[in-house]
C-alpha positions in Angstrom: 194.1 84.9 -53.2 193.4 81.3 -52.3 197.2 80.7 -52.0 197.6 83.5 -49.7 194.7 82.1 -47.4 196.3 78.6 -47.3 199.6 80.1 -46.3 197.9 82.0 -43.5 195.3 79.5 -42.1 196.1 76.6 -39.8 195.3 73.1 -41.3 192.6 71.1 -39.3 193.1 67.4 -39.0 190.1 65.5 -40.2 190.7 62.7 -37.7 191.4 64.5 -34.4 190.5 68.1 -35.3 193.8 69.2 -34.2 195.2 72.4 -35.7 198.5 72.2 -37.7 200.9 74.8 -39.2 200.0 76.1 -42.6 200.6 73.7 -45.4 201.5 70.8 -43.1 201.2 67.4 -44.7 201.0 65.2 -41.6 199.0 65.9 -38.3 201.3 66.6 -35.5 198.9 65.1 -33.1 197.7 61.8 -34.6 199.9 61.4 -37.7 197.1 61.4 -40.2 198.0 62.5 -43.6 196.8 66.0 -44.4 197.5 65.9 -48.0 193.8 65.0 -48.7 192.4 67.5 -46.3 190.2 70.1 -47.9 191.6 73.3 -49.0 189.3 75.4 -47.0 189.5 75.5 -43.4 186.3 75.2 -41.2 185.8 75.8 -37.5 185.7 72.9 -35.2 182.2 71.5 -35.0 180.3 71.7 -31.7 180.4 68.4 -29.7 177.0 66.8 -28.8 176.6 66.0 -25.1 173.7 64.2 -23.5 172.7 67.2 -21.5 172.4 69.5 -24.6 169.2 69.8 -26.5 168.7 70.4 -30.3 169.4 74.0 -31.2 171.3 74.8 -28.0 175.1 74.6 -27.6 176.5 72.2 -24.9 178.5 73.3 -22.0 181.8 74.7 -22.9 180.8 75.5 -26.5 180.4 79.1 -27.5 177.3 79.9 -29.3 177.5 81.1 -32.9 177.6 84.8 -33.2 174.3 86.4 -34.2 173.6 87.3 -37.6 176.3 85.1 -39.1 179.2 87.2 -37.7 182.6 85.7 -38.0 184.2 84.2 -35.0 187.2 86.1 -33.7 190.4 85.3 -35.4 188.9 84.1 -38.6 190.2 85.6 -41.8 187.9 88.1 -43.4 185.5 86.9 -46.1 185.2 83.3 -44.6 181.9 82.3 -42.8 181.2 79.1 -41.0 178.6 76.9 -42.5 175.1 77.2 -41.1 173.7 74.1 -39.4 170.5 74.4 -41.5 172.3 74.3 -44.7 175.1 71.7 -44.0 175.0 68.5 -42.1 178.1 68.3 -39.7 180.5 65.3 -40.2 180.2 62.4 -38.0 182.2 62.5 -34.7 184.8 59.9 -34.8 186.2 58.1 -31.8 189.8 57.8 -31.0 189.9 54.6 -33.1 188.4 56.1 -36.2 185.0 54.4 -35.8 181.8 56.5 -35.8 180.2 56.7 -32.2 176.6 55.5 -32.2 174.4 57.7 -30.0 173.6 56.2 -26.6 170.2 54.5 -26.4 168.4 54.6 -23.1 168.2 50.9 -21.7 164.9 49.8 -20.1 164.8 49.3 -16.3 164.7 45.8 -15.0 161.2 44.5 -15.2 160.0 47.0 -17.8 158.8 46.1 -21.2 160.7 47.5 -24.0 158.6 49.0 -26.9 159.6 50.1 -30.1 159.5 53.8 -30.4 157.5 53.5 -33.8 155.0 51.1 -32.4 152.1 52.8 -30.9 151.2 52.1 -27.3 148.0 50.2 -26.2 144.9 52.1 -26.9 143.6 54.0 -23.8 140.4 52.5 -22.5 137.4 54.2 -23.7 136.1 56.7 -21.1 133.0 55.3 -19.3 130.1 57.7 -18.9 129.6 58.8 -15.2 127.0 56.9 -13.3 123.6 58.4 -13.4 123.0 60.4 -10.2 120.2 58.7 -8.0 116.8 60.2 -8.1 116.1 62.8 -5.4 114.0 61.2 -2.6 111.9 63.8 -0.5 112.7 63.6 3.2 110.5 61.8 5.6 109.3 58.1 5.9 108.8 56.1 2.7 105.1 55.9 2.1 103.9 52.4 2.3 101.5 51.0 -0.4 98.0 51.2 0.6 96.8 47.9 2.0 94.0 46.3 0.1 90.7 46.9 1.7 89.5 43.6 3.5 86.7 41.9 1.8 83.4 42.5 3.5 82.4 39.6 5.7 78.9 38.5 5.4 76.8 39.1 8.5 76.2 36.0 10.6 72.9 34.4 10.1 70.3 35.0 12.8 68.8 32.2 14.9 65.4 31.7 16.2 66.4 32.5 19.6 66.1 36.1 21.2 66.3 37.8 24.4 64.0 40.4 25.9 65.1 42.6 28.8 62.3 42.5 31.6 64.2 44.4 34.2 66.8 47.1 34.5 67.5 50.4 32.7 67.3 48.7 29.3 63.8 47.2 30.0 61.9 46.6 26.9 64.7 46.0 24.5 64.9 42.8 22.4 67.9 41.2 20.9 67.9 38.5 18.2 70.8 36.1 18.8 73.1 35.0 15.8 73.7 31.4 15.2 77.3 31.9 16.5 76.0 33.3 19.9 77.0 36.5 21.5 78.6 38.1 24.6 77.0 40.4 27.1 79.0 42.7 29.4 79.5 46.2 30.5 82.2 47.3 27.9 83.0 44.3 25.9 80.4 42.2 23.9 77.6 42.4 21.4 75.2 43.3 24.0 76.2 46.1 26.5 74.7 47.4 29.7 77.2 50.1 30.3 75.4 51.7 33.3 75.1 48.5 35.3 77.8 48.7 38.1 77.3 45.0 39.0 78.4 43.8 35.6 82.0 42.8 34.6 83.5 44.0 31.3 82.8 40.6 29.8 80.2 39.0 31.9 78.4 36.1 30.1 78.2 34.4 26.8 75.1 33.1 25.1 75.8 30.2 22.6 73.8 27.7 20.7 74.7 24.0 20.6 72.6 21.3 19.0 69.8 23.7 18.5 69.7 24.5 22.3 70.5 27.9 23.8 73.0 27.9 26.5 74.5 30.5 28.9 78.0 30.6 30.4 79.5 32.7 33.2 82.8 34.3 32.0 84.3 34.3 35.5 82.3 37.5 36.4 82.4 39.1 39.9 78.8 39.1 40.6 77.8 35.8 38.9 75.1 34.7 36.4 71.8 33.5 37.9 69.1 31.4 36.1 65.5 30.7 37.1 64.6 27.2 38.4 61.4 25.4 37.4 59.8 23.7 40.3 62.5 22.3 42.7 66.2 22.0 42.2 68.9 20.5 44.6 71.6 23.0 45.8 74.9 22.1 47.3 76.4 23.8 50.4 77.8 27.2 50.0 75.8 27.9 46.8 74.1 31.2 46.1 70.4 31.9 45.2 68.5 35.0 44.6 64.9 36.2 45.0 63.7 39.8 44.2 66.5 42.1 45.1 67.9 39.7 47.8 70.9 37.5 47.7 71.3 34.4 49.9 74.0 31.8 50.5 73.2 28.3 51.8 75.7 27.4 54.5 74.8 23.7 54.6 74.4 21.4 57.5 76.0 22.6 60.8 77.3 19.7 62.9 78.1 19.9 66.5 81.8 19.5 67.1 82.7 16.2 68.6 84.0 16.2 72.2 87.7 15.9 72.6 89.1 13.6 75.3 90.6 15.5 78.2 89.2 18.9 76.9 86.0 20.6 78.0 83.1 21.2 75.6 82.4 24.9 74.8 79.2 26.1 76.4 76.2 26.9 74.3 72.4 26.4 73.6 71.5 22.8 73.2 71.4 21.4 69.7 67.7 21.1 68.6 66.8 17.5 68.1 65.9 16.3 64.7 67.7 15.5 61.4 70.1 18.3 61.7 70.7 22.0 61.8 70.9 24.1 58.6 72.0 27.6 58.0 71.1 30.3 55.5 72.8 33.8 55.4 71.9 36.9 53.7 74.7 38.4 51.5 74.9 42.2 51.5 76.4 44.5 48.7 80.3 43.9 48.4 80.0 40.3 49.6 79.5 41.0 53.3 77.5 38.6 55.5 74.1 39.8 56.8 71.5 38.2 58.8 71.7 34.5 59.3 69.0 31.9 60.2 69.9 28.5 61.7 67.1 26.1 62.0 66.5 22.4 62.7 63.1 22.6 61.1 62.6 20.7 57.9 61.7 23.9 56.1 63.2 27.4 55.7 61.0 29.9 54.0 61.5 33.3 52.4 58.8 35.9 51.5 57.1 39.0 52.4 55.3 37.8 55.5 55.3 34.9 58.0 58.6 33.5 56.8 62.1 32.8 58.3 63.3 35.7 56.1 60.4 38.2 55.8 60.6 41.4 53.8 57.3 43.2 54.0 56.1 44.8 50.8 59.4 44.0 49.1 59.1 44.5 45.4 59.6 41.5 43.3 58.7 39.1 46.3 55.7 36.9 46.8 54.1 36.5 50.1 55.7 33.0 50.3 58.3 33.1 47.6 60.5 30.1 48.0 61.5 27.5 50.4 64.3 25.1 51.2 63.5 21.6 52.3 66.0 19.5 54.3 66.0 15.9 53.9 68.4 13.0 54.4 68.8 12.9 50.5 69.9 16.6 50.5 68.5 20.1 50.2 66.0 21.2 47.6 65.1 24.7 46.7 61.5 25.2 45.5 60.0 28.1 43.7 56.7 29.3 45.0 56.6 32.9 43.5 54.0 32.3 40.8 56.3 33.4 37.9 58.3 36.1 39.7 61.2 33.8 39.6 63.8 32.1 42.0 67.3 32.2 40.7 70.3 30.0 41.3 73.9 30.9 40.5 75.7 28.7 37.9 79.3 27.8 38.4 81.8 29.7 36.4 82.7 28.3 33.1 79.7 25.9 33.2 77.3 26.0 30.2 73.7 25.8 31.4 70.9 25.0 28.9 68.0 27.3 28.7 64.4 26.9 27.7 61.9 29.2 26.3 60.6 31.5 29.2 63.7 31.1 31.4 65.1 34.2 32.8 68.8 35.1 33.4 69.9 37.7 35.9 73.1 39.7 34.9 73.6 42.3 37.6 70.6 44.6 37.8 69.3 43.4 34.4 67.0 40.3 33.7 66.7 38.9 30.3 64.0 36.4 29.3 64.6 33.7 26.5 62.0 33.8 23.7 61.5 32.4 20.3 61.5 34.8 17.4 60.4 34.3 13.9 
């Protein structure tokens, strides 16, 4: 039977896989001796191509028939070897040297790694950052400020003020050693209903154990009683009772100008000079004015240059101004009712026990308190 098959089957060249006539001893294609060829013929193996993948035939190669069926033209009873049971022979090149499968070359700049060597370990996954804590909407509450330490109350002095006139009559105030401010809306002592007071009117302060008063540039001024007589300069203010006066000073006759006529008027009284005093009305307006060349000008209820019959707070002969070559003196004759002079703004005037200070419609008296 084997001889019959050999005489019918073509001989395959082991070198070039060329088919030769039955019983041929030399390959007609490449001249290889066929005497050592196996007696059994086999179908040409499938050629591997780069595009083929394991288990799939390359292009141009017919897939094996399913179920181990014989290829067409093969003699009955002969089956091709299964790829799982037989390793195909190496594919030889034209020179008879086995071909080495192509190896992929690395691209320029790439690092070649051995296929067996494991790659670098992947960095450990970091845990995701913690989400910020939810903040309620609105402004961030500020920490509570520490409560300020309680300041000790200033020590009291031995000086006090008693209100002797005005709506607050009868009230008494003991002054601290640091002094205090009096006003209509700002200060330690307030007379809110006095329309003649400024917001911050005057300050009482203690220096060298002596009480002083200072006018804080008020609109109506600060007035202090005089003791006996006191010189006053021109354009100064003084007060008696509810009346306010301004001393105008000495009135001089204008000198004649050469070539110009003299303005007609009453003759100037003979004597040491002519002095004038005017009454000041509410709002700073000028009232009645008295001009005299006499040595004295008097103010009171009756028989005076300025007479105010039955005026409350005025004596019959309350005060007088005496005009001398040395200056003008204001003398108190009220018997304790008080004649007041205005102190310049910003000037600190010393006070004694019993002195009175006029602040608008209010009059305070200095006293010593235990």
